[in-house]
C-alpha positions, 0 to 999 in steps of 0.5 A: 544481501538483505537478510535482516530485511528478509526476514522480517518480511518472510516472519510478518508473512508467516504471522497469523491475524496481523494488526500492525504494518511494517514500514522499510525506510531510507534516504532516496536512490539506495534501492528500497523499491527495487528489493521489495518489488524484486523480493516480491515478485512471486507473491501472487497475493500482492498489489503495490501502489504509490502515493505519489501525487495521490490528492484524494485518500477516498479515492485511493483507497477505492482503487485498492479496494478495486484492485485487491477485489481483482487481484484475489478473484479470477475472471469467472468468479468476477464476472459472476459476481458481476452478472449475479449482483448487477444485472440490471445496472449492466443491461442498462449500460448495454441500452445506453450505448448507442445514446452514449453522449448523451448519457454521459452522467447515467452511466457514470451513477452506474458505474459507481453503483457497481464499483461501491457492490463491490467495495461492499463484498470485498471483506475476504482480504485476509493473508493479502500483502499490500505495499503502499510506497513514497509516503513522503511524495504525498501531496501536500493538500492531504494529511499522512496521519489520515492516510494511515489512519484510513490504511489501518481502518480499512485493511490492516484491522481486516488482516491485510499485509502492509509494507509502507516504503518511505524516506522518514526524514523527508517526512519529519522535515515537511513543514506541513507535517504535525511530527507529534501527530504522525508518531502517534498514529504511526506507533498505533499503525507500524510495528516494525520499522527497518532501515534500509541502506545500500550494500556500499554503505554497510561494507563502509560502515564495517570497513570504518569499524574495523579501521577503528578496532585497529587504532584501538590496538 
């Protein structure tokens, strides 16, 4: 079942020094996400994210960076990193806790400082796997071309393996998307695209082909 998709994913994960992504595309309801999540469930360095409702690509990228950092480092390493690099900030936060209502802006700046240091430190991402789902559900206030470009720059170029899941027909029919620009950036970012259909559709197709052969005979 879905042997071609499994083979594509397995070969992609085994390949060293990849600088491209792969895409699993198909209509809504065919089971793309279910298949990917189940097939990758035992991968300990795998992160799943959906872009549905995302209004800021910048914030989306930051969240991915933070979650990848947490994914590839165990709790002891994370504690050690924060204590070694952010002890002053943590002390300041503890001092401000009794006055939290009056100190919200200061606390926010302290947490942003910790977050930025994590982002700068997060450079050992090679061979982690990032799955980005629902490309067609990206908010109209953001650009799918910008998203693909940023994912390539921030992750793919650093050795992160990326699988996109999409209903590409919706993307191409969306009037807010420039199809030519999308195809150009897709060509630079995604090297392999596989069409995902339901098992029932595959059976029907094979049945029709067999019927056609009988008629021709």
